[in-house]
C-alpha positions as CSV (number, residue, x, y, z in Angstrom):
1,X,0.0,0.0,0.0
2,X,3.0,2.3,-0.6
3,X,1.7,5.7,-1.6
4,X,3.4,8.9,-2.6
5,X,3.7,11.3,0.3
6,X,3.9,15.1,0.4
7,X,7.6,14.7,0.4
8,X,7.6,13.2,-3.0
9,X,6.2,16.2,-4.9
10,X,7.4,19.6,-6.0
11,X,5.9,22.2,-3.7
12,X,7.5,25.5,-4.7
13,X,4.8,27.9,-5.9
14,X,2.1,25.2,-5.5
15,X,-1.2,25.3,-3.7
16,X,-1.9,22.2,-1.7
17,X,-5.4,21.2,-0.6
18,X,-5.0,19.2,2.6
19,X,-7.8,17.1,4.1
20,X,-6.9,17.1,7.7
21,X,-8.8,15.7,10.8
22,X,-9.4,18.7,13.0
23,X,-12.4,17.1,14.7
24,X,-11.3,18.2,18.1
25,X,-13.3,18.2,21.3
26,X,-14.7,21.6,22.4
27,X,-16.1,22.6,25.8
28,X,-19.4,24.5,26.3
29,X,-17.6,27.8,25.7
30,X,-16.1,26.7,22.4
31,X,-12.6,26.2,23.8
32,X,-10.5,23.3,22.5
33,X,-9.9,20.7,25.3
34,X,-7.5,18.5,23.4
35,X,-5.4,19.8,20.4
36,X,-3.6,16.5,19.6
37,X,-5.2,16.2,16.2
38,X,-4.1,19.7,15.3
39,X,-0.6,19.0,16.4
40,X,-0.4,15.7,14.5
41,X,-1.1,17.6,11.2
42,X,1.7,20.2,11.7
43,X,4.5,18.2,10.0
44,X,2.6,18.0,6.7
45,X,1.6,21.6,6.9
46,X,5.2,22.7,7.8
47,X,6.5,20.5,4.9
48,X,4.4,22.5,2.4
49,X,5.3,25.9,3.8
50,X,9.1,25.0,3.8
51,X,8.8,23.8,0.3
52,X,7.6,27.2,-0.9
53,X,3.9,26.1,-1.2
54,X,0.5,27.4,0.2
55,X,-1.9,25.3,2.1
56,X,-5.6,25.1,2.0
57,X,-6.9,23.1,4.9
58,X,-10.4,21.4,5.1
59,X,-11.9,19.3,7.8
60,X,-15.2,18.4,9.5
61,X,-16.0,19.0,13.1
62,X,-18.8,17.2,14.9
63,X,-22.1,16.3,13.3
64,X,-23.9,19.5,12.3
65,X,-27.0,19.2,10.3
66,X,-25.9,21.4,7.5
67,X,-26.8,24.7,9.3
68,X,-23.8,27.0,8.7
69,X,-25.2,29.3,11.4
70,X,-24.5,26.7,14.2
71,X,-21.4,28.3,15.7
72,X,-21.0,25.3,18.1
73,X,-19.4,23.5,15.1
74,X,-17.4,26.2,13.6
75,X,-13.7,25.6,12.9
76,X,-12.8,29.1,13.9
77,X,-11.3,28.1,17.3
78,X,-9.1,25.6,15.4
79,X,-7.8,28.4,13.1
80,X,-6.9,30.3,16.2
81,X,-5.1,27.5,17.8
82,X,-3.4,26.5,14.6
83,X,-2.0,30.0,14.2
84,X,-0.5,29.7,17.7
85,X,1.1,26.4,17.1
86,X,2.6,27.4,13.8
87,X,3.4,31.0,14.8
88,X,2.0,31.9,11.4
89,X,-1.2,33.8,10.4
90,X,-4.1,31.4,9.4
91,X,-6.8,33.0,7.2
92,X,-10.2,31.5,8.2
93,X,-12.8,31.3,5.5
94,X,-16.4,31.6,6.9
95,X,-17.6,29.3,4.2
96,X,-16.2,26.2,2.4
97,X,-16.6,26.8,-1.4
98,X,-18.4,30.1,-1.3
99,X,-17.3,33.7,-1.9
100,X,-15.2,34.1,1.3
101,X,-13.3,30.9,0.7
102,X,-12.6,31.9,-2.9
103,X,-11.5,35.4,-1.7
104,X,-9.2,34.0,1.0
105,X,-7.6,31.6,-1.4
106,X,-7.2,34.2,-4.2
107,X,-5.6,36.7,-1.9
108,X,-2.5,34.5,-1.7
109,X,-2.6,33.6,2.0
110,X,-0.1,31.1,2.9
111,X,-2.5,29.1,5.1
112,X,-6.3,29.0,4.6
113,X,-8.6,27.0,6.8
114,X,-12.0,26.4,5.2
115,X,-15.2,26.4,7.4
116,X,-16.6,23.0,8.5
117,X,-17.1,20.7,5.5
118,X,-20.2,19.3,7.1
119,X,-22.0,22.6,6.9
120,X,-22.5,21.5,3.3
121,X,-24.8,18.5,3.0
122,X,-22.9,17.7,-0.2
123,X,-19.9,16.5,1.9
124,X,-21.7,13.5,3.4
125,X,-23.5,12.9,0.0
126,X,-20.2,12.6,-1.8
127,X,-21.5,15.3,-4.3
128,X,-19.3,15.5,-7.4
129,X,-20.0,19.2,-8.2
130,X,-19.1,20.2,-4.6
131,X,-15.9,18.1,-4.8
132,X,-15.0,19.8,-8.1
133,X,-15.1,23.2,-6.6
134,X,-12.7,22.0,-3.8
135,X,-10.4,20.3,-6.1
136,X,-10.2,23.5,-8.4
137,X,-8.7,25.5,-5.6
138,X,-5.3,23.7,-5.7
139,X,-2.6,22.1,-7.6
140,X,-2.1,19.1,-5.3
141,X,-4.4,17.1,-3.2
142,X,-3.1,15.6,0.1
143,X,-5.0,13.3,2.5
144,X,-3.7,13.7,6.0
145,X,-7.0,12.7,7.8
146,X,-6.6,9.1,8.9
147,X,-9.6,9.4,11.2
148,X,-11.9,9.5,8.2
149,X,-10.0,7.4,5.8
150,X,-12.7,4.7,6.1
151,X,-15.4,7.1,4.9
152,X,-16.5,8.0,1.5
153,X,-17.3,11.7,2.1
154,X,-16.7,14.1,-0.8
155,X,-13.5,15.4,0.7
156,X,-12.1,11.9,1.0
157,X,-13.1,10.3,-2.3
158,X,-14.9,12.7,-4.8
159,X,-12.3,15.5,-4.3
160,X,-9.3,13.3,-5.2
161,X,-11.4,11.9,-8.1
162,X,-12.0,15.4,-9.4
163,X,-8.3,16.1,-9.0
164,X,-7.3,13.4,-11.4
165,X,-4.3,14.4,-13.4
166,X,-2.9,16.5,-10.5
167,X,-0.6,14.9,-7.8
168,X,-2.7,13.2,-5.2
169,X,-0.6,12.0,-2.2
170,X,-0.8,11.2,1.5
171,X,0.5,13.4,4.4
172,X,3.0,12.3,6.9
173,X,0.2,11.2,9.4
174,X,-1.6,8.9,7.0
175,X,1.7,7.6,5.8
176,X,2.7,6.6,9.3
177,X,-0.8,5.0,10.0
178,X,-0.5,3.0,6.9
179,X,3.1,1.9,7.9
180,X,2.0,0.5,11.2
181,X,-1.6,-0.5,10.9
182,X,-1.4,-2.0,7.3
183,X,2.3,-2.9,6.7
184,X,3.2,-4.1,10.2
185,X,0.2,-6.2,10.5
186,X,0.7,-7.7,7.0
187,X,4.3,-8.7,7.9
188,X,4.4,-8.9,11.7
189,X,7.3,-10.0,13.8
190,X,6.2,-12.9,15.9
191,X,4.8,-13.7,18.4
192,X,2.0,-11.3,17.3
193,X,-0.4,-10.5,20.2
194,X,-3.7,-8.6,19.8
195,X,-5.5,-7.2,22.9
196,X,-9.2,-6.4,22.3
197,X,-11.6,-4.9,24.8
198,X,-14.6,-2.7,24.7
199,X,-18.2,-3.3,25.4
200,X,-19.5,-5.4,22.6
201,X,-18.5,-8.6,20.8
202,X,-20.6,-7.4,17.8
203,X,-18.4,-4.2,17.5
204,X,-15.2,-6.4,17.2
205,X,-16.5,-9.5,15.4
206,X,-14.9,-8.7,12.1
207,X,-11.7,-7.7,13.8
208,X,-11.6,-11.0,15.8
209,X,-12.2,-13.0,12.7
210,X,-9.6,-11.3,10.7
211,X,-6.9,-11.4,13.4
212,X,-7.5,-15.1,14.2
213,X,-6.0,-15.7,10.8
214,X,-3.0,-13.5,11.6
215,X,-2.2,-13.4,15.3
216,X,-0.6,-16.0,17.7
217,X,-2.8,-14.8,20.5
218,X,-5.9,-12.5,21.0
219,X,-6.4,-11.4,24.6
220,X,-10.0,-10.5,25.4
221,X,-11.0,-7.9,28.0
222,X,-13.7,-5.3,28.6
223,X,-17.5,-6.0,28.8
224,X,-17.4,-8.3,25.8
225,X,-15.5,-10.8,27.9
226,X,-18.9,-11.3,29.9
227,X,-20.6,-12.4,26.7
228,X,-18.0,-15.1,26.2
229,X,-18.5,-16.1,29.9
230,X,-22.2,-16.4,29.3
231,X,-21.5,-18.6,26.2
232,X,-19.4,-20.9,28.3
233,X,-22.2,-21.3,30.9
234,X,-20.8,-18.8,33.4
235,X,-22.7,-16.4,35.8
236,X,-22.3,-12.7,34.8
237,X,-24.6,-11.1,37.4
238,X,-25.6,-7.6,36.4
239,X,-22.8,-7.2,33.8
240,X,-23.1,-5.6,30.5
241,X,-23.6,-8.5,28.0
242,X,-25.1,-9.3,24.7
243,X,-27.3,-12.4,25.2
244,X,-28.2,-12.4,21.5
245,X,-24.5,-12.8,20.6
246,X,-23.9,-16.0,22.7
247,X,-24.0,-18.2,19.5
248,X,-21.5,-15.9,17.9
249,X,-19.3,-16.1,20.9
250,X,-19.5,-19.8,20.8
251,X,-18.5,-19.8,17.2
252,X,-15.5,-17.6,17.9
253,X,-14.5,-19.9,20.7
254,X,-14.6,-22.9,18.6
255,X,-12.7,-21.2,15.7
256,X,-10.1,-19.5,17.9
257,X,-9.1,-22.4,20.1
258,X,-6.1,-21.7,22.2
259,X,-5.4,-18.4,20.2
260,X,-8.4,-16.8,21.9
261,X,-7.5,-16.0,25.6
262,X,-10.2,-15.1,28.0
263,X,-9.9,-13.5,31.6
264,X,-9.5,-16.0,34.4
265,X,-10.8,-13.5,37.1
266,X,-13.0,-10.5,37.3
267,X,-13.0,-7.3,39.4
268,X,-16.6,-6.6,40.1
269,X,-18.8,-4.1,42.0
270,X,-22.3,-3.8,43.3
271,X,-22.8,-0.4,41.6
272,X,-21.3,1.6,38.8
273,X,-19.2,3.7,41.2
274,X,-15.6,3.7,42.4
275,X,-16.8,3.6,46.0
276,X,-19.0,0.5,45.6
277,X,-18.6,-2.8,47.3
278,X,-16.0,-4.8,45.4
279,X,-15.1,-8.4,44.8
280,X,-12.5,-10.2,42.8
281,X,-14.0,-13.5,41.6
282,X,-13.1,-16.3,39.1
283,X,-14.3,-15.5,35.6
284,X,-17.9,-16.7,35.1
285,X,-18.7,-16.6,38.8
286,X,-20.0,-13.0,39.2
287,X,-22.7,-13.0,41.9
288,X,-26.2,-11.6,41.6
289,X,-26.2,-7.9,42.2
290,X,-22.6,-7.4,41.1
291,X,-21.3,-6.4,37.7
292,X,-17.9,-7.0,36.1
293,X,-16.0,-3.7,35.7
294,X,-12.5,-4.8,35.0
295,X,-10.3,-7.8,34.5
296,X,-8.9,-9.3,37.8
297,X,-5.4,-9.1,39.0
298,X,-4.5,-12.7,37.9
299,X,-5.7,-11.9,34.4
300,X,-3.7,-8.7,34.4
301,X,-0.6,-10.6,35.3
302,X,-1.2,-13.3,32.6
303,X,-1.9,-10.7,29.9
304,X,1.3,-8.7,30.9
305,X,3.3,-11.9,30.6
306,X,2.0,-12.7,27.2
307,X,2.6,-9.1,26.0
308,X,6.1,-9.2,27.4
309,X,7.0,-12.2,25.2
310,X,5.4,-10.6,22.0
311,X,7.3,-8.9,19.1
312,X,4.3,-7.2,17.7
313,X,1.4,-5.9,19.8
314,X,-1.9,-4.3,18.7
315,X,-4.2,-3.0,21.4
316,X,-7.8,-1.8,20.6
317,X,-10.2,-1.4,23.6
318,X,-9.8,-1.0,27.3
319,X,-9.9,-3.9,29.8
320,X,-12.4,-2.3,32.0
321,X,-13.9,1.1,33.2
322,X,-10.4,2.8,33.1
323,X,-11.9,6.3,33.7
324,X,-13.0,5.2,37.2
325,X,-10.4,4.0,39.7
326,X,-9.8,1.3,41.0
327,X,-11.3,-0.2,37.9
328,X,-8.6,1.3,35.8
329,X,-6.1,-1.4,37.2
330,X,-6.5,-3.9,34.4
331,X,-6.1,-1.4,31.5
332,X,-3.2,0.2,33.3
333,X,-1.4,-3.1,33.7
334,X,-1.8,-3.9,30.0
335,X,-0.7,-0.4,29.0
336,X,2.4,-0.6,31.3
337,X,3.3,-4.1,29.9
338,X,3.0,-2.7,26.3
339,X,5.1,0.3,27.1
340,X,7.9,-1.7,28.8
341,X,8.1,-4.3,26.1
342,X,10.4,-4.4,23.1
343,X,7.6,-5.2,20.7
344,X,6.4,-3.0,17.8
345,X,3.4,-1.6,19.7
346,X,0.3,-0.1,17.9
347,X,-2.5,1.5,19.9
348,X,-5.7,1.6,17.8
349,X,-7.2,5.0,18.6
350,X,-10.3,5.7,20.5
351,X,-10.5,4.7,24.2
352,X,-7.2,2.8,23.9
353,X,-5.4,6.0,22.8
354,X,-7.2,7.9,25.6
355,X,-6.0,5.4,28.2
356,X,-2.4,5.4,27.0
357,X,-2.4,9.1,27.1
358,X,-4.1,9.2,30.5
359,X,-1.4,6.9,31.9
360,X,1.3,9.1,30.5
361,X,2.7,6.3,28.3
362,X,2.1,7.5,24.8
363,X,5.7,8.3,24.2
364,X,6.8,4.8,25.1
365,X,4.9,2.9,22.4
366,X,5.6,2.7,18.7
367,X,2.5,4.3,17.4
368,X,-0.8,5.7,18.7
369,X,-3.4,5.8,16.0
370,X,-5.5,9.0,15.5
371,X,-8.5,7.2,14.3
372,X,-10.6,4.8,16.2
373,X,-13.1,3.9,13.6
374,X,-10.5,3.8,10.8
375,X,-8.0,1.8,12.8
376,X,-10.7,-0.7,13.5
377,X,-11.7,-0.9,9.9
378,X,-8.1,-1.5,9.0
379,X,-7.7,-4.2,11.7
380,X,-10.8,-5.8,10.0
381,X,-8.8,-6.0,6.8
382,X,-11.0,-3.5,4.9
383,X,-9.6,-1.4,2.0
384,X,-10.1,2.3,1.9
385,X,-11.2,3.9,-1.3
386,X,-9.9,7.2,0.0
387,X,-6.3,5.8,0.1
388,X,-6.4,3.3,-2.8
389,X,-7.1,6.1,-5.5
390,X,-4.1,8.1,-4.5
391,X,-0.8,8.0,-6.4
392,X,1.3,4.9,-6.0
393,X,5.0,5.1,-5.1
394,X,6.9,3.4,-7.9
């Protein structure tokens, strides 16, 4: 899946349209609470500027209904934060393909950030005419928005299609995601261990099925472990389970054999609170009135040992309610084992990325993905039209 990157094209005097992922969290007053996604885009933006080019940035933020008057979803705070990070002026266009965007681009600004793509219904519709207007603004198209690579929105697919004949490349962030999530998984050093958590077996079914054919071990945690317990005839008390997925869990158990590793004990409580009454019980023996909220200490030790012997580790989904001590212990143990291992370690976005950041271990792993849904789709073995139609590195 080797694609040309922004480093492989001539930039002097060129305008580059970069699809970034600036879908950052905002508080009620419109202030950015986590600017990591903005910071991750800086190397690509700086490469264009250093090469003598100009940058037009486009992104979505949140899920507006197409009402351009909804200031809650405006990218203006992002433009202000980006200007601070780059120490460069950022011209903010109050529309996406309208007169202000055209004026800001025509004025020769080095950096232009267009207003929220999703203020235009045509973005989600993949509209070709809308895409053509965006593509016409620039000489080069660059995809640096891994978090939306699994989508077929106009900015991801129709715009590069409309830019046929012009260079169409990936930015450094997407190139890095492909390197780890696609290439490392395609040719892993072994043993290859995957750790899968989260609430629902149904959310991870395709990932489990795909990785069973690739991994040496798949370690299961989170609430989906209780559905597997139910499938084995265990007691799950008041735990979050999917009774309608028991047959599916049994199928996976039969297919996975020794590759599929389940918890051997559970940390449970009689309420969804950190100060509830707590018990550690063998897996499948959660009493009535209690719910599983984390893997138990024996499971944490077992998983840490398996991670310690691995050469490649992929982690997607927490082991328990990591936001609520003491039920963060299992997730923390796994995170610390990954951080201290010599393995190529890939953290698959979403809650796993939040956990590794929360524990202060992000700098001690090989790669933290910026896209939860996209990384999950890549672990499922899906191919992305948004990436496949870009220029190949030959």
